[in-house]
N, C-alpha and C positions, 0 to 999 in steps of 0.2 A: 504494500500500500504506500501511497504518497500522502503524507499528512503535513499540512501547513499549520504552524503554531505561532500565534500572535503572542508577543512578549517572549521571544525566543531565548533571551538571555536571563530570564527569571529563574529562580531556584527550582520551582517545580518543572518548568519547561526544560531546563538543562537535564534534569533527571529523566524526563520523558523522552527527550531526544536520544539520550544514551541507550535507553531500553529499546526504543524503536530501531535504532541503527544496529544494535547488537543482534537483532533477529532478522535483519535484512530489509527492513522497510526504509523508505526514503523519508527522512525527517527534514523539513524545511523550517528554519527558524526566522521569523520576521523580527528585525532589530532596527533601532533608530540610530545607533552609534556604530559606525564602521569599525571602530577599534575593538568591538566585541566579536568580530567575525572569526578570528582565530580560535577563540574559546569554543565556538560552536563546531568548528571543524575538528577540534580536539575530541569532541564527544561523538563525532560521526555525522553531524548535521550539516546541511547546506544553508549558509547564511544568505539572507536577502535583506538589504538595507531599504527600509521604508518607514517613514514617520507617520504612524496612524493618527496623529493629531492634525496633520495637515494634508494627507493624501486624499485623493478623490476615490470615489467608489470604483471607477474604471481602473485606476492605477492599482488598487488593491485586488480587484478581480483578476487582473493580469497575473498576479502572483499565485492566485488560487486556481487558475484554469488547469485542468488536468489532474487535480488532486482528488483523492478518494474521501478525504475528511478534512475538516478544519477544527482546530482547538483554540479557543480564546483563553489565554493564560496571562494576558498583559495586566499591568496594574500601575497606578501612579506611584506607589510606594509609600511606606509609612511616614516619610519625612515631607511629603508633598502637602500643599494646602488644599482648601476646599475647591478652588477653581479647577485644579487638575483631576480631582475626583470626578468632576463632571466631564471634562474633555477626554479623559482616558478610560476611567472605570465605566462610564456610561457611553460617552460619544464614540470612542474607538470600538467598543463592543457592538454598537449599532452599525457602525461603518463596516465592520468585519462580517456581520451577518448579512447586510445588504450586498456586499461584494461576493459572499459565498453563493447567495441566490443568483446573482448575475452570472457567476462563473459556472453555475450548474452543479455546485457541490452540495449535496443534500445532508450528509452526516456532519453534525456540528455539536461539539462538546464544549460547554461553557464552564469554566472554573469560576465559581461564585464565592459567596461567603455565607456562613451560617448566620441566620438572622437578617439576611438581606431583605429589604422591604421598601418599596417606593414610598410608602406612607409612614416610615419610621419617624418617630418624634425626637427632637433634640437639636441643639445648635452647635455641638462640638464637631470637630473635623471627622471623627469616626461616625457620627450620626449622618453627616453628609455622604460619607463613603457607603454606609448601609443603604441610604436612599438611592444613590447612583447605581449600586450593584442590583438593587431590587428593580429599578426602572429598566436596566439592561436585560435582566432576566425576563421581565414582562414582555419586552420587545421581541426577544428571541422566541419566546413561547407563542407570540402572535403571528409568526411567519409560517404560512401554510406549506411552503416548499422546502422547509428545513426539517430534517429528522434530528431533532435536538435532544440532548440530555444535559441537564444542569446539575453540576456536582458542587455541593456546599460542604467543604471540609470544616472541621472544628479548628481548635487552636493549633497552628502549624509549628512543628518542632524540627530540629535538625538531628534528632536521634536516629540511629540506624533503624531502618524499616524491619518490621517483624513478619510482614506478609499476612498478618491477622487483623481483621477490621470488623467494624459494625457499619453496615451500609443499609439505610432504610429511608423512607419518606421523612421520618422523624427519629432521631437518635438520642436527643438530649446533648448537652454540652460535654466536651471532652477534647483531649489533645489527639493529634495524629501526626506521625512523621511525614515529611514531604516525600520520602521514598515510597511510602505506601499510597500516597495520593497519586503519584506518577504511575505506580503499578496498577492502580484502580482505573486510571484513564485508559491505559492500554487495554484492559479487559472490557471497558465500556465500548471502546472503538471496535472491538472484535465481536460485540454482542448487539446486533441491530435491534433486538427486541427491547432494549432499554430506551429506545427513542420515545419521547413524550413523558419521561419521568424526571422529576426534581428530587434529588437524593442528598441526604446528609451522610457524612463520613467521619467516623472517629475510630480510634484504636479499639479492637475487640478480640474475639477468639475464633473468628471464622476466616479461613483462607480466602484471599481476594477473589480468586476465580470462582469459588463456591458462592461467595457473597453476591457477586454480580449475577451469576446464574439464578440465584434465589430471587432477586428482585425482578429479574426478567421473566420469571415464571417458567424457567426451563427445568 
């Protein structure tokens, strides 16, 4: 498969690219900083430089044409202000979804946030982030030509992955290693029956492959 990943230099994306490349898939990472290109090559991914805050739908669709799936794993980052929560966490996600539709890429996995809600209350930057992610999720869910899955991990850690998770429509709060988030995305990409599901993910005691098959009804 050829999978195009927005936010290709992010911590989850880099892990995902390594996993995909290791099994022979084509991982394409979309990055805004050309200095990050060698990092992607080091994990076996193809870097494409494109700023999703300023690119057009057509420019983005060109990157996506011929792909089997798209993964939105971009984010403004914890040190960014409210404005970039809207332009990246919402705006870039909307752009990437529109571009996937234009390019004819149906499979779309969205890395979201537990608690994301377009109507989330509060004035702190994190509240703005939760609203932006919620609005992006709502937009993706509204696109009839996308076979979308929305993944909402719990508190992300850099602990070594265990391969054991809890994946469900509602899991409750909890931590999850980024390794296990990336492994879960791979399984979601391989399981078309998860299309149309919004899923929460935390550490648990079920192997990733089994957890994904369970939520898909397989």
